[in-house]
C-alpha angles and dihedrals in degrees: 000000000000128000119235121212114172134039091254092051091047091053092046091049091049093048093051099042110018106038095172099044095093099035115112111277129191109248111237107177093187095056115109137185117225115237093211090241107109096205093051094044091050092049093044094049095252105333142300121336111262116246095358137104114265116184112219107194135183142125123269114297092014093122095254095130092043089053093050092049091046090053091050091048092051093046097047090049089054096057096266120143108224138180133210119201102205109196095180103037088241103126112117109210093185092058090044091052092049088051090057103262116149097228092182086075095047126089107207114199116191113201100182094225091307106135094187090058090048092054093047092048092049091049091051093049095048092048089054091063095200099097117094095202129017112186135189135157115250102185090047089054091050091053090048092048092052091049091049093049090048090052089053090053093047092226139068088261116084108223096206117086104234131192122199088249091055092050090047091054091047094055100030098245136121120273090237092058092048091049092053093047093048091049090051090049090050094045089051091051094243095123139013124210127203123169091343091306112126123209122190106232098174110028095172091056092050091047090051091049091048091052099036111154112251 
């Protein structure tokens, strides 16, 4: 399995391996893909929406990443073409293969901590309409964004005043998801917020979250 980096490389990879992924597809909003976990599928009315963004949220060690990988494993072993937008280059294909994932049906896009590339790649994949599941990690992207903004400021205090809505727009997520992640970060003592000014209180923890092994 190769890793794709740019739009041209993504399109070339798709053309060579996934010939139907970018062909026109009839949009069927009600169509879902089972995750293979009966309790989740029952709760989610059959599974995850095909070809759409589904936000999977949870604090560290909650099983969020395991669930996403289980869903990918089930989908790729049932003839689905899937994509993983890896913002931190942390996906381990060898471990995924040992866990049973069919990586020949997975397009792995490494973004090397570049959020703009991650957004563009996700847009391209969703427009194609031929991918059953397109996955990316929202809390990890928030942690990476905070670290990048702190680096721009040169201190642990981010100079820009940020609302949750602004952060959501910057990373392409919902405000509700950002609010939950920021609350978790505050409760864990990783950040402090005063008058919309964010200070990184535990940089190592944020770095670990941004680079969490998938």
